[in-house]
All heavy atoms as TSV, in Angstrom:
chain	resi	resn	atom	element	x	y	z
A	1	MET	N	N	16.572	-13.961	-1.326
A	1	MET	CA	C	15.789	-13.818	-0.117
A	1	MET	C	C	14.689	-14.864	-0.124
A	1	MET	O	O	14.011	-15.065	-1.114
A	1	MET	CB	C	15.162	-12.425	-0.062
A	1	MET	CG	C	14.223	-12.267	1.090
A	1	MET	SD	S	13.131	-10.803	1.128
A	1	MET	CE	C	14.135	-9.502	0.584
A	2	LYS	N	N	14.544	-15.513	0.988
A	2	LYS	CA	C	13.495	-16.514	1.118
A	2	LYS	C	C	12.474	-15.992	2.130
A	2	LYS	O	O	12.806	-15.706	3.273
A	2	LYS	CB	C	14.065	-17.844	1.584
A	2	LYS	CG	C	13.030	-18.931	1.659
A	2	LYS	CD	C	13.638	-20.258	2.045
A	2	LYS	CE	C	12.549	-21.310	2.078
A	2	LYS	NZ	N	13.074	-22.613	2.465
A	3	LEU	N	N	11.236	-15.838	1.688
A	3	LEU	CA	C	10.170	-15.382	2.571
A	3	LEU	C	C	9.471	-16.581	3.183
A	3	LEU	O	O	9.198	-17.565	2.496
A	3	LEU	CB	C	9.170	-14.533	1.800
A	3	LEU	CG	C	9.735	-13.279	1.147
A	3	LEU	CD1	C	8.653	-12.570	0.339
A	3	LEU	CD2	C	10.321	-12.339	2.182
A	4	ILE	N	N	9.197	-16.490	4.462
A	4	ILE	CA	C	8.548	-17.589	5.168
A	4	ILE	C	C	7.233	-17.071	5.751
A	4	ILE	O	O	7.225	-16.098	6.513
A	4	ILE	CB	C	9.447	-18.133	6.293
A	4	ILE	CG1	C	10.760	-18.648	5.695
A	4	ILE	CG2	C	8.727	-19.217	7.079
A	4	ILE	CD1	C	11.808	-18.994	6.715
A	5	CYS	N	N	6.143	-17.703	5.386
A	5	CYS	CA	C	4.837	-17.339	5.936
A	5	CYS	C	C	4.753	-17.810	7.382
A	5	CYS	O	O	5.137	-18.934	7.689
A	5	CYS	CB	C	3.715	-17.965	5.125
A	5	CYS	SG	S	3.587	-17.281	3.467
A	6	GLU	N	N	4.243	-16.943	8.221
A	6	GLU	CA	C	4.060	-17.309	9.620
A	6	GLU	C	C	2.669	-17.849	9.890
A	6	GLU	O	O	2.410	-18.398	10.939
A	6	GLU	CB	C	4.339	-16.104	10.512
A	6	GLU	CG	C	5.781	-15.655	10.456
A	6	GLU	CD	C	6.067	-14.459	11.339
A	6	GLU	OE1	O	5.174	-14.012	12.082
A	6	GLU	OE2	O	7.198	-13.962	11.281
A	7	SER	N	N	1.771	-17.655	8.917
A	7	SER	CA	C	0.398	-18.126	9.080
A	7	SER	C	C	-0.111	-18.650	7.739
A	7	SER	O	O	0.258	-18.147	6.692
A	7	SER	CB	C	-0.499	-16.979	9.558
A	7	SER	OG	O	-1.844	-17.379	9.574
A	8	ASP	N	N	-0.976	-19.635	7.805
A	8	ASP	CA	C	-1.607	-20.161	6.598
A	8	ASP	C	C	-2.888	-19.411	6.256
A	8	ASP	O	O	-3.474	-19.639	5.204
A	8	ASP	CB	C	-1.941	-21.646	6.775
A	8	ASP	CG	C	-0.686	-22.501	6.875
A	8	ASP	OD1	O	0.353	-22.109	6.304
A	8	ASP	OD2	O	-0.751	-23.560	7.534
A	9	LYS	N	N	-3.311	-18.508	7.155
A	9	LYS	CA	C	-4.573	-17.791	6.953
A	9	LYS	C	C	-4.314	-16.419	6.344
A	9	LYS	O	O	-3.640	-15.575	6.943
A	9	LYS	CB	C	-5.324	-17.642	8.279
A	9	LYS	CG	C	-5.753	-18.969	8.888
A	9	LYS	CD	C	-6.534	-18.754	10.148
A	9	LYS	CE	C	-5.522	-18.602	11.272
A	9	LYS	NZ	N	-6.105	-18.410	12.577
A	10	LEU	N	N	-4.838	-16.165	5.154
A	10	LEU	CA	C	-4.673	-14.895	4.473
A	10	LEU	C	C	-5.173	-13.732	5.323
A	10	LEU	O	O	-4.572	-12.656	5.334
A	10	LEU	CB	C	-5.414	-14.913	3.124
A	10	LEU	CG	C	-5.308	-13.651	2.288
A	10	LEU	CD1	C	-3.865	-13.333	1.931
A	10	LEU	CD2	C	-6.155	-13.786	1.037
A	11	GLU	N	N	-6.247	-13.945	6.076
A	11	GLU	CA	C	-6.822	-12.879	6.910
A	11	GLU	C	C	-5.794	-12.298	7.884
A	11	GLU	O	O	-5.864	-11.131	8.236
A	11	GLU	CB	C	-8.027	-13.378	7.724
A	11	GLU	CG	C	-9.090	-14.113	6.941
A	11	GLU	CD	C	-8.761	-15.589	6.730
A	11	GLU	OE1	O	-8.570	-16.348	7.697
A	11	GLU	OE2	O	-8.681	-15.968	5.552
A	12	ASP	N	N	-4.853	-13.122	8.323
A	12	ASP	CA	C	-3.831	-12.659	9.259
A	12	ASP	C	C	-2.961	-11.564	8.643
A	12	ASP	O	O	-2.393	-10.741	9.354
A	12	ASP	CB	C	-2.950	-13.811	9.723
A	12	ASP	CG	C	-3.695	-14.783	10.627
A	12	ASP	OD1	O	-4.763	-14.421	11.157
A	12	ASP	OD2	O	-3.203	-15.908	10.790
A	13	TYR	N	N	-2.855	-11.551	7.329
A	13	TYR	CA	C	-2.018	-10.574	6.644
A	13	TYR	C	C	-2.818	-9.358	6.178
A	13	TYR	O	O	-2.241	-8.436	5.598
A	13	TYR	CB	C	-1.304	-11.230	5.466
A	13	TYR	CG	C	-0.379	-12.332	5.934
A	13	TYR	CD1	C	-0.778	-13.658	5.874
A	13	TYR	CD2	C	0.858	-12.028	6.475
A	13	TYR	CE1	C	0.064	-14.665	6.336
A	13	TYR	CE2	C	1.704	-13.020	6.938
A	13	TYR	CZ	C	1.294	-14.337	6.862
A	13	TYR	OH	O	2.123	-15.318	7.323
A	14	LEU	N	N	-4.102	-9.359	6.422
A	14	LEU	CA	C	-4.959	-8.253	6.013
A	14	LEU	C	C	-5.497	-7.456	7.200
A	14	LEU	O	O	-6.372	-6.612	7.034
A	14	LEU	CB	C	-6.128	-8.788	5.165
A	14	LEU	CG	C	-5.719	-9.517	3.893
A	14	LEU	CD1	C	-6.948	-10.112	3.214
A	14	LEU	CD2	C	-4.973	-8.604	2.952
A	15	LEU	N	N	-4.971	-7.712	8.378
A	15	LEU	CA	C	-5.421	-7.016	9.582
A	15	LEU	C	C	-4.995	-5.553	9.550
A	15	LEU	O	O	-3.898	-5.223	9.102
A	15	LEU	CB	C	-4.835	-7.666	10.833
A	15	LEU	CG	C	-5.260	-9.100	11.118
A	15	LEU	CD1	C	-4.465	-9.649	12.297
A	15	LEU	CD2	C	-6.748	-9.149	11.418
A	16	GLU	N	N	-5.863	-4.691	10.034
A	16	GLU	CA	C	-5.497	-3.281	10.163
A	16	GLU	C	C	-4.656	-3.108	11.418
A	16	GLU	O	O	-5.001	-3.591	12.493
A	16	GLU	CB	C	-6.740	-2.400	10.234
A	16	GLU	CG	C	-6.396	-0.938	10.248
A	16	GLU	CD	C	-7.562	-0.047	9.903
A	16	GLU	OE1	O	-8.709	-0.529	9.866
A	16	GLU	OE2	O	-7.312	1.130	9.683
A	17	LEU	N	N	-3.534	-2.442	11.253
A	17	LEU	CA	C	-2.605	-2.183	12.344
A	17	LEU	C	C	-2.296	-0.689	12.376
A	17	LEU	O	O	-2.688	0.045	11.468
A	17	LEU	CB	C	-1.301	-2.955	12.118
A	17	LEU	CG	C	-1.418	-4.452	11.892
A	17	LEU	CD1	C	-0.089	-5.021	11.423
A	17	LEU	CD2	C	-1.868	-5.131	13.175
A	18	GLU	N	N	-1.587	-0.250	13.378
A	18	GLU	CA	C	-1.193	1.158	13.434
A	18	GLU	C	C	-0.407	1.545	12.183
A	18	GLU	O	O	-0.588	2.621	11.616
A	18	GLU	CB	C	-0.352	1.411	14.680
A	18	GLU	CG	C	0.002	2.874	14.875
A	18	GLU	CD	C	0.743	3.118	16.171
A	18	GLU	OE1	O	0.565	2.352	17.131
A	18	GLU	OE2	O	1.507	4.092	16.196
A	19	GLU	N	N	0.454	0.648	11.713
A	19	GLU	CA	C	1.270	0.915	10.521
A	19	GLU	C	C	0.483	0.744	9.227
A	19	GLU	O	O	0.898	1.250	8.189
A	19	GLU	CB	C	2.479	-0.024	10.481
A	19	GLU	CG	C	3.410	0.097	11.649
A	19	GLU	CD	C	2.978	-0.692	12.881
A	19	GLU	OE1	O	1.994	-1.453	12.831
A	19	GLU	OE2	O	3.642	-0.538	13.912
A	20	VAL	N	N	-0.598	0.007	9.268
A	20	VAL	CA	C	-1.439	-0.251	8.102
A	20	VAL	C	C	-2.844	0.222	8.463
A	20	VAL	O	O	-3.689	-0.553	8.876
A	20	VAL	CB	C	-1.448	-1.746	7.718
A	20	VAL	CG1	C	-2.269	-1.977	6.464
A	20	VAL	CG2	C	-0.038	-2.270	7.559
A	21	ASN	N	N	-3.064	1.509	8.307
A	21	ASN	CA	C	-4.284	2.162	8.783
A	21	ASN	C	C	-5.192	2.475	7.593
A	21	ASN	O	O	-5.334	3.629	7.206
A	21	ASN	CB	C	-3.898	3.434	9.547
A	21	ASN	CG	C	-5.088	4.146	10.138
A	21	ASN	OD1	O	-6.211	3.695	10.025
A	21	ASN	ND2	N	-4.840	5.259	10.755
A	22	TYR	N	N	-5.784	1.470	6.997
A	22	TYR	CA	C	-6.548	1.691	5.779
A	22	TYR	C	C	-7.949	2.239	5.995
A	22	TYR	O	O	-8.634	2.575	5.035
A	22	TYR	CB	C	-6.585	0.443	4.895
A	22	TYR	CG	C	-6.996	-0.835	5.593
A	22	TYR	CD1	C	-8.318	-1.108	5.842
A	22	TYR	CD2	C	-6.045	-1.761	5.971
A	22	TYR	CE1	C	-8.691	-2.280	6.477
A	22	TYR	CE2	C	-6.410	-2.937	6.598
A	22	TYR	CZ	C	-7.733	-3.180	6.841
A	22	TYR	OH	O	-8.097	-4.342	7.463
A	23	SER	N	N	-8.409	2.415	7.218
A	23	SER	CA	C	-9.719	3.029	7.441
A	23	SER	C	C	-9.606	4.539	7.682
A	23	SER	O	O	-10.619	5.215	7.822
A	23	SER	CB	C	-10.455	2.369	8.606
A	23	SER	OG	O	-9.766	2.594	9.813
A	24	ASN	N	N	-8.386	5.069	7.679
A	24	ASN	CA	C	-8.167	6.500	7.829
A	24	ASN	C	C	-8.849	7.237	6.672
A	24	ASN	O	O	-8.721	6.844	5.511
A	24	ASN	CB	C	-6.659	6.780	7.814
A	24	ASN	CG	C	-6.336	8.232	8.011
A	24	ASN	OD1	O	-6.728	9.073	7.221
A	24	ASN	ND2	N	-5.588	8.517	9.050
A	25	PRO	N	N	-9.609	8.309	6.955
A	25	PRO	CA	C	-10.325	9.041	5.905
A	25	PRO	C	C	-9.416	9.560	4.785
A	25	PRO	O	O	-9.813	9.566	3.617
A	25	PRO	CB	C	-10.978	10.205	6.644
A	25	PRO	CG	C	-11.033	9.798	8.068
A	25	PRO	CD	C	-9.882	8.864	8.286
A	26	ILE	N	N	-8.205	9.966	5.118
A	26	ILE	CA	C	-7.277	10.449	4.092
A	26	ILE	C	C	-6.897	9.322	3.145
A	26	ILE	O	O	-6.838	9.498	1.924
A	26	ILE	CB	C	-6.020	11.065	4.755
A	26	ILE	CG1	C	-6.416	12.298	5.568
A	26	ILE	CG2	C	-4.959	11.414	3.718
A	26	ILE	CD1	C	-5.333	12.830	6.478
A	27	ILE	N	N	-6.672	8.139	3.697
A	27	ILE	CA	C	-6.338	6.965	2.882
A	27	ILE	C	C	-7.521	6.592	1.995
A	27	ILE	O	O	-7.360	6.291	0.813
A	27	ILE	CB	C	-5.940	5.768	3.770
A	27	ILE	CG1	C	-4.751	6.105	4.660
A	27	ILE	CG2	C	-5.681	4.523	2.938
A	27	ILE	CD1	C	-3.468	6.420	3.948
A	28	ASN	N	N	-8.718	6.630	2.550
A	28	ASN	CA	C	-9.911	6.304	1.763
A	28	ASN	C	C	-10.100	7.274	0.604
A	28	ASN	O	O	-10.454	6.861	-0.503
A	28	ASN	CB	C	-11.153	6.293	2.654
A	28	ASN	CG	C	-11.231	5.045	3.487
A	28	ASN	OD1	O	-10.934	3.963	3.018
A	28	ASN	ND2	N	-11.620	5.191	4.735
A	29	GLU	N	N	-9.872	8.553	0.822
A	29	GLU	CA	C	-10.008	9.550	-0.248
A	29	GLU	C	C	-8.979	9.302	-1.347
A	29	GLU	O	O	-9.296	9.362	-2.529
A	29	GLU	CB	C	-9.863	10.968	0.307
A	29	GLU	CG	C	-11.091	11.464	1.012
A	29	GLU	CD	C	-12.348	11.423	0.137
A	29	GLU	OE1	O	-12.290	11.914	-1.024
A	29	GLU	OE2	O	-13.368	10.894	0.598
A	30	LYS	N	N	-7.739	9.032	-0.962
A	30	LYS	CA	C	-6.691	8.766	-1.954
A	30	LYS	C	C	-7.022	7.505	-2.739
A	30	LYS	O	O	-6.830	7.443	-3.953
A	30	LYS	CB	C	-5.328	8.647	-1.274
A	30	LYS	CG	C	-4.173	8.424	-2.232
A	30	LYS	CD	C	-4.101	9.430	-3.356
A	30	LYS	CE	C	-3.699	10.800	-2.928
A	30	LYS	NZ	N	-3.588	11.755	-4.068
A	31	SER	N	N	-7.546	6.509	-2.060
A	31	SER	CA	C	-7.947	5.275	-2.729
A	31	SER	C	C	-9.011	5.542	-3.791
A	31	SER	O	O	-8.952	5.015	-4.902
A	31	SER	CB	C	-8.457	4.277	-1.692
A	31	SER	OG	O	-8.916	3.119	-2.311
A	32	LYS	N	N	-9.964	6.398	-3.449
A	32	LYS	CA	C	-11.018	6.756	-4.416
A	32	LYS	C	C	-10.447	7.504	-5.608
A	32	LYS	O	O	-10.934	7.366	-6.724
A	32	LYS	CB	C	-12.100	7.581	-3.734
A	32	LYS	CG	C	-12.938	6.780	-2.764
A	32	LYS	CD	C	-13.921	7.670	-2.027
A	32	LYS	CE	C	-14.610	6.917	-0.914
A	32	LYS	NZ	N	-15.428	7.778	-0.065
A	33	GLU	N	N	-9.413	8.309	-5.380
A	33	GLU	CA	C	-8.758	9.030	-6.475
A	33	GLU	C	C	-8.001	8.082	-7.399
A	33	GLU	O	O	-8.004	8.265	-8.614
A	33	GLU	CB	C	-7.733	10.027	-5.923
A	33	GLU	CG	C	-8.285	11.279	-5.334
A	33	GLU	CD	C	-7.159	12.167	-4.798
A	33	GLU	OE1	O	-6.066	12.243	-5.425
A	33	GLU	OE2	O	-7.369	12.769	-3.738
A	34	LEU	N	N	-7.336	7.103	-6.808
A	34	LEU	CA	C	-6.438	6.245	-7.579
A	34	LEU	C	C	-7.135	5.090	-8.295
A	34	LEU	O	O	-6.693	4.685	-9.371
A	34	LEU	CB	C	-5.363	5.659	-6.658
A	34	LEU	CG	C	-4.374	6.633	-6.042
A	34	LEU	CD1	C	-3.474	5.913	-5.033
A	34	LEU	CD2	C	-3.541	7.313	-7.105
A	35	PHE	N	N	-8.190	4.569	-7.681
A	35	PHE	CA	C	-8.768	3.324	-8.190
A	35	PHE	C	C	-10.224	3.487	-8.594
A	35	PHE	O	O	-10.936	4.317	-8.043
A	35	PHE	CB	C	-8.671	2.227	-7.121
A	35	PHE	CG	C	-7.297	2.073	-6.544
A	35	PHE	CD1	C	-7.067	2.280	-5.199
A	35	PHE	CD2	C	-6.224	1.737	-7.348
A	35	PHE	CE1	C	-5.801	2.149	-4.653
A	35	PHE	CE2	C	-4.944	1.606	-6.820
A	35	PHE	CZ	C	-4.736	1.812	-5.474
A	36	ASN	N	N	-10.640	2.659	-9.551
A	36	ASN	CA	C	-12.050	2.608	-9.928
A	36	ASN	C	C	-12.422	1.178	-10.290
A	36	ASN	O	O	-11.548	0.326	-10.474
A	36	ASN	CB	C	-12.365	3.591	-11.063
A	36	ASN	CG	C	-11.657	3.226	-12.345
A	36	ASN	OD1	O	-11.937	2.187	-12.933
A	36	ASN	ND2	N	-10.726	4.059	-12.774
A	37	SER	N	N	-13.699	0.942	-10.390
A	37	SER	CA	C	-14.198	-0.430	-10.584
A	37	SER	C	C	-13.898	-1.000	-11.963
A	37	SER	O	O	-14.027	-2.205	-12.161
A	37	SER	CB	C	-15.700	-0.476	-10.318
A	37	SER	OG	O	-16.375	0.369	-11.227
A	38	THR	N	N	-13.486	-0.160	-12.913
A	38	THR	CA	C	-13.181	-0.680	-14.250
A	38	THR	C	C	-11.751	-1.181	-14.366
A	38	THR	O	O	-11.409	-1.845	-15.332
A	38	THR	CB	C	-13.426	0.392	-15.331
A	38	THR	OG1	O	-12.507	1.473	-15.135
A	38	THR	CG2	C	-14.856	0.908	-15.288
A	39	GLN	N	N	-10.905	-0.890	-13.382
A	39	GLN	CA	C	-9.513	-1.322	-13.424
A	39	GLN	C	C	-9.390	-2.797	-13.047
A	39	GLN	O	O	-10.091	-3.278	-12.165
A	39	GLN	CB	C	-8.661	-0.502	-12.438
A	39	GLN	CG	C	-8.516	0.955	-12.796
A	39	GLN	CD	C	-7.928	1.740	-11.642
A	39	GLN	OE1	O	-8.430	1.678	-10.533
A	39	GLN	NE2	N	-6.866	2.483	-11.909
A	40	THR	N	N	-8.467	-3.463	-13.720
A	40	THR	CA	C	-8.146	-4.837	-13.338
A	40	THR	C	C	-7.262	-4.789	-12.092
A	40	THR	O	O	-6.735	-3.736	-11.719
A	40	THR	CB	C	-7.387	-5.566	-14.459
A	40	THR	OG1	O	-6.100	-4.940	-14.622
A	40	THR	CG2	C	-8.159	-5.540	-15.776
A	41	GLU	N	N	-7.068	-5.931	-11.457
A	41	GLU	CA	C	-6.187	-5.999	-10.295
A	41	GLU	C	C	-4.760	-5.610	-10.669
A	41	GLU	O	O	-4.058	-4.960	-9.900
A	41	GLU	CB	C	-6.227	-7.394	-9.669
A	41	GLU	CG	C	-7.588	-7.752	-9.064
A	41	GLU	CD	C	-8.003	-6.777	-7.967
A	41	GLU	OE1	O	-7.190	-6.512	-7.058
A	41	GLU	OE2	O	-9.138	-6.280	-8.020
A	42	VAL	N	N	-4.326	-5.988	-11.861
A	42	VAL	CA	C	-2.982	-5.634	-12.330
A	42	VAL	C	C	-2.877	-4.126	-12.519
A	42	VAL	O	O	-1.877	-3.511	-12.127
A	42	VAL	CB	C	-2.627	-6.391	-13.628
A	42	VAL	CG1	C	-1.347	-5.873	-14.253
A	42	VAL	CG2	C	-2.533	-7.892	-13.363
A	43	GLU	N	N	-3.887	-3.511	-13.102
A	43	GLU	CA	C	-3.891	-2.057	-13.277
A	43	GLU	C	C	-3.859	-1.341	-11.924
A	43	GLU	O	O	-3.137	-0.351	-11.755
A	43	GLU	CB	C	-5.106	-1.610	-14.087
A	43	GLU	CG	C	-5.037	-2.035	-15.535
A	43	GLU	CD	C	-6.345	-1.850	-16.281
A	43	GLU	OE1	O	-7.433	-1.948	-15.651
A	43	GLU	OE2	O	-6.289	-1.600	-17.497
A	44	LYS	N	N	-4.620	-1.839	-10.975
A	44	LYS	CA	C	-4.620	-1.240	-9.637
A	44	LYS	C	C	-3.245	-1.359	-8.989
A	44	LYS	O	O	-2.765	-0.402	-8.362
A	44	LYS	CB	C	-5.674	-1.904	-8.750
A	44	LYS	CG	C	-7.092	-1.558	-9.145
A	44	LYS	CD	C	-8.085	-2.295	-8.275
A	44	LYS	CE	C	-9.506	-2.022	-8.713
A	44	LYS	NZ	N	-10.485	-2.754	-7.913
A	45	ALA	N	N	-2.609	-2.506	-9.128
A	45	ALA	CA	C	-1.273	-2.700	-8.563
A	45	ALA	C	C	-0.275	-1.737	-9.203
A	45	ALA	O	O	0.561	-1.145	-8.513
A	45	ALA	CB	C	-0.820	-4.142	-8.748
A	46	LYS	N	N	-0.383	-1.541	-10.515
A	46	LYS	CA	C	0.515	-0.621	-11.224
A	46	LYS	C	C	0.308	0.811	-10.737
A	46	LYS	O	O	1.274	1.528	-10.462
A	46	LYS	CB	C	0.277	-0.721	-12.727
A	46	LYS	CG	C	1.192	0.151	-13.556
A	46	LYS	CD	C	0.947	-0.073	-15.054
A	46	LYS	CE	C	1.970	0.616	-15.906
A	46	LYS	NZ	N	1.753	2.006	-16.150
A	47	VAL	N	N	-0.944	1.232	-10.626
A	47	VAL	CA	C	-1.258	2.582	-10.153
A	47	VAL	C	C	-0.730	2.781	-8.734
A	47	VAL	O	O	-0.120	3.813	-8.419
A	47	VAL	CB	C	-2.778	2.842	-10.232
A	47	VAL	CG1	C	-3.181	4.090	-9.472
A	47	VAL	CG2	C	-3.220	2.952	-11.685
A	48	ALA	N	N	-0.958	1.808	-7.868
A	48	ALA	CA	C	-0.497	1.909	-6.482
A	48	ALA	C	C	1.029	1.976	-6.421
A	48	ALA	O	O	1.598	2.818	-5.719
A	48	ALA	CB	C	-1.014	0.729	-5.660
A	49	PHE	N	N	1.697	1.117	-7.168
A	49	PHE	CA	C	3.158	1.113	-7.193
A	49	PHE	C	C	3.689	2.456	-7.663
A	49	PHE	O	O	4.587	3.035	-7.047
A	49	PHE	CB	C	3.672	-0.011	-8.105
A	49	PHE	CG	C	5.153	0.065	-8.333
A	49	PHE	CD1	C	6.033	-0.459	-7.403
A	49	PHE	CD2	C	5.665	0.683	-9.465
A	49	PHE	CE1	C	7.407	-0.377	-7.601
A	49	PHE	CE2	C	7.028	0.781	-9.670
A	49	PHE	CZ	C	7.899	0.240	-8.733
A	50	GLU	N	N	3.140	2.972	-8.768
A	50	GLU	CA	C	3.626	4.232	-9.321
A	50	GLU	C	C	3.347	5.405	-8.379
A	50	GLU	O	O	4.176	6.314	-8.254
A	50	GLU	CB	C	3.024	4.482	-10.693
A	50	GLU	CG	C	3.583	3.511	-11.721
A	50	GLU	CD	C	2.913	3.592	-13.075
A	50	GLU	OE1	O	1.858	4.261	-13.206
A	50	GLU	OE2	O	3.448	2.979	-14.023
A	51	PHE	N	N	2.214	5.379	-7.694
A	51	PHE	CA	C	1.918	6.438	-6.729
A	51	PHE	C	C	2.955	6.438	-5.607
A	51	PHE	O	O	3.539	7.468	-5.278
A	51	PHE	CB	C	0.507	6.282	-6.153
A	51	PHE	CG	C	0.249	7.227	-5.021
A	51	PHE	CD1	C	0.010	8.573	-5.261
A	51	PHE	CD2	C	0.272	6.779	-3.716
A	51	PHE	CE1	C	-0.203	9.453	-4.211
A	51	PHE	CE2	C	0.058	7.653	-2.660
A	51	PHE	CZ	C	-0.178	8.995	-2.910
A	52	VAL	N	N	3.202	5.274	-5.031
A	52	VAL	CA	C	4.166	5.187	-3.926
A	52	VAL	C	C	5.565	5.538	-4.424
A	52	VAL	O	O	6.302	6.280	-3.770
A	52	VAL	CB	C	4.135	3.791	-3.274
A	52	VAL	CG1	C	5.268	3.613	-2.283
A	52	VAL	CG2	C	2.790	3.565	-2.602
A	53	ARG	N	N	5.931	5.060	-5.586
A	53	ARG	CA	C	7.267	5.334	-6.136
A	53	ARG	C	C	7.477	6.824	-6.403
A	53	ARG	O	O	8.530	7.381	-6.086
A	53	ARG	CB	C	7.456	4.549	-7.433
A	53	ARG	CG	C	8.818	4.757	-8.084
A	53	ARG	CD	C	8.860	4.233	-9.495
A	53	ARG	NE	N	7.981	5.029	-10.345
A	53	ARG	CZ	C	7.596	4.661	-11.563
A	53	ARG	NH1	N	7.993	3.504	-12.063
A	53	ARG	NH2	N	6.798	5.426	-12.270
A	54	ASP	N	N	6.440	7.471	-6.972
A	54	ASP	CA	C	6.611	8.838	-7.466
A	54	ASP	C	C	6.159	9.925	-6.511
A	54	ASP	O	O	6.611	11.066	-6.615
A	54	ASP	CB	C	5.850	9.000	-8.785
A	54	ASP	CG	C	6.361	8.069	-9.874
A	54	ASP	OD1	O	7.502	7.566	-9.757
A	54	ASP	OD2	O	5.613	7.835	-10.835
A	55	LYS	N	N	5.271	9.622	-5.574
A	55	LYS	CA	C	4.668	10.673	-4.755
A	55	LYS	C	C	4.974	10.601	-3.266
A	55	LYS	O	O	4.741	11.560	-2.551
A	55	LYS	CB	C	3.136	10.665	-4.930
A	55	LYS	CG	C	2.672	10.833	-6.368
A	55	LYS	CD	C	3.021	12.193	-6.896
A	55	LYS	CE	C	2.471	12.369	-8.313
A	55	LYS	NZ	N	2.921	13.593	-8.924
A	56	ILE	N	N	5.481	9.480	-2.799
A	56	ILE	CA	C	5.778	9.316	-1.379
A	56	ILE	C	C	7.284	9.512	-1.171
A	56	ILE	O	O	8.087	8.855	-1.825
A	56	ILE	CB	C	5.371	7.913	-0.867
A	56	ILE	CG1	C	3.920	7.610	-1.164
A	56	ILE	CG2	C	5.729	7.745	0.603
A	56	ILE	CD1	C	2.929	8.402	-0.348
A	57	SER	N	N	7.651	10.427	-0.284
A	57	SER	CA	C	9.070	10.626	0.022
A	57	SER	C	C	9.585	9.422	0.805
A	57	SER	O	O	8.977	9.008	1.784
A	57	SER	CB	C	9.246	11.889	0.860
A	57	SER	OG	O	8.880	13.024	0.123
A	58	HIS	N	N	10.693	8.894	0.351
A	58	HIS	CA	C	11.323	7.760	1.009
A	58	HIS	C	C	12.583	8.250	1.707
A	58	HIS	O	O	13.184	9.247	1.308
A	58	HIS	CB	C	11.660	6.671	-0.009
A	58	HIS	CG	C	10.449	6.159	-0.718
A	58	HIS	ND1	N	9.921	6.772	-1.825
A	58	HIS	CD2	C	9.648	5.116	-0.443
A	58	HIS	CE1	C	8.843	6.114	-2.213
A	58	HIS	NE2	N	8.660	5.099	-1.392
A	59	SER	N	N	13.005	7.578	2.751
A	59	SER	CA	C	14.129	8.055	3.566
A	59	SER	C	C	15.373	8.327	2.732
A	59	SER	O	O	16.075	9.309	2.953
A	59	SER	CB	C	14.419	7.088	4.702
A	59	SER	OG	O	14.728	5.818	4.196
A	60	TRP	N	N	15.670	7.483	1.749
A	60	TRP	CA	C	16.851	7.731	0.925
A	60	TRP	C	C	16.643	8.960	0.043
A	60	TRP	O	O	17.543	9.775	-0.103
A	60	TRP	CB	C	17.192	6.509	0.073
A	60	TRP	CG	C	18.349	6.801	-0.838
A	60	TRP	CD1	C	18.311	7.027	-2.172
A	60	TRP	CD2	C	19.718	6.950	-0.460
A	60	TRP	NE1	N	19.561	7.293	-2.666
A	60	TRP	CE2	C	20.459	7.253	-1.611
A	60	TRP	CE3	C	20.393	6.857	0.745
A	60	TRP	CZ2	C	21.832	7.470	-1.602
A	60	TRP	CZ3	C	21.762	7.080	0.741
A	60	TRP	CH2	C	22.464	7.366	-0.422
A	61	ASP	N	N	15.446	9.108	-0.527
A	61	ASP	CA	C	15.154	10.235	-1.419
A	61	ASP	C	C	15.373	11.574	-0.717
A	61	ASP	O	O	15.860	12.531	-1.316
A	61	ASP	CB	C	13.715	10.195	-1.922
A	61	ASP	CG	C	13.383	8.934	-2.686
A	61	ASP	OD1	O	14.322	8.295	-3.201
A	61	ASP	OD2	O	12.201	8.594	-2.783
A	62	ILE	N	N	14.976	11.656	0.543
A	62	ILE	CA	C	15.063	12.918	1.276
A	62	ILE	C	C	16.255	12.948	2.213
A	62	ILE	O	O	16.403	13.853	3.010
A	62	ILE	CB	C	13.751	13.189	2.063
A	62	ILE	CG1	C	13.489	12.092	3.103
A	62	ILE	CG2	C	12.579	13.359	1.119
A	62	ILE	CD1	C	12.333	12.387	4.036
A	63	GLN	N	N	17.118	11.912	2.100
A	63	GLN	CA	C	18.302	11.775	2.938
A	63	GLN	C	C	17.942	11.813	4.429
A	63	GLN	O	O	18.626	12.416	5.246
A	63	GLN	CB	C	19.327	12.855	2.601
A	63	GLN	CG	C	19.879	12.733	1.188
A	63	GLN	CD	C	20.583	11.412	0.938
A	63	GLN	OE1	O	21.572	11.118	1.588
A	63	GLN	NE2	N	20.084	10.605	0.022
A	64	GLY	N	N	16.829	11.145	4.760
A	64	GLY	CA	C	16.384	11.069	6.145
A	64	GLY	C	C	17.107	9.973	6.910
A	64	GLY	O	O	17.736	9.096	6.333
A	65	ASN	N	N	16.973	10.027	8.206
A	65	ASN	CA	C	17.608	9.027	9.068
A	65	ASN	C	C	16.694	7.898	9.463
A	65	ASN	O	O	17.121	6.951	10.080
A	65	ASN	CB	C	18.155	9.708	10.330
A	65	ASN	CG	C	19.291	10.649	10.008
A	65	ASN	OD1	O	20.054	10.404	9.095
A	65	ASN	ND2	N	19.386	11.734	10.747
A	66	LEU	N	N	15.407	7.991	9.183
A	66	LEU	CA	C	14.470	6.954	9.607
A	66	LEU	C	C	14.089	6.074	8.467
A	66	LEU	O	O	14.003	6.389	7.374
A	66	LEU	CB	C	13.218	7.571	10.223
A	66	LEU	CG	C	13.482	8.385	11.485
A	66	LEU	CD1	C	12.183	9.026	11.952
A	66	LEU	CD2	C	14.023	7.501	12.599
């Protein structure tokens, strides 16, 4: 797979959208639970990956249609 950037500006990829709603209070609370200032960026990425992998139901996991 070859990924092609549509913009050279990093800010374009950090915009809050309906699908990426990071100011939602529930998201902020979960973020506070998962991350702290002593973690490295790699540690934060690992925690985030493991949370999504293990705690979020995915369409295949639940045999959903969406």
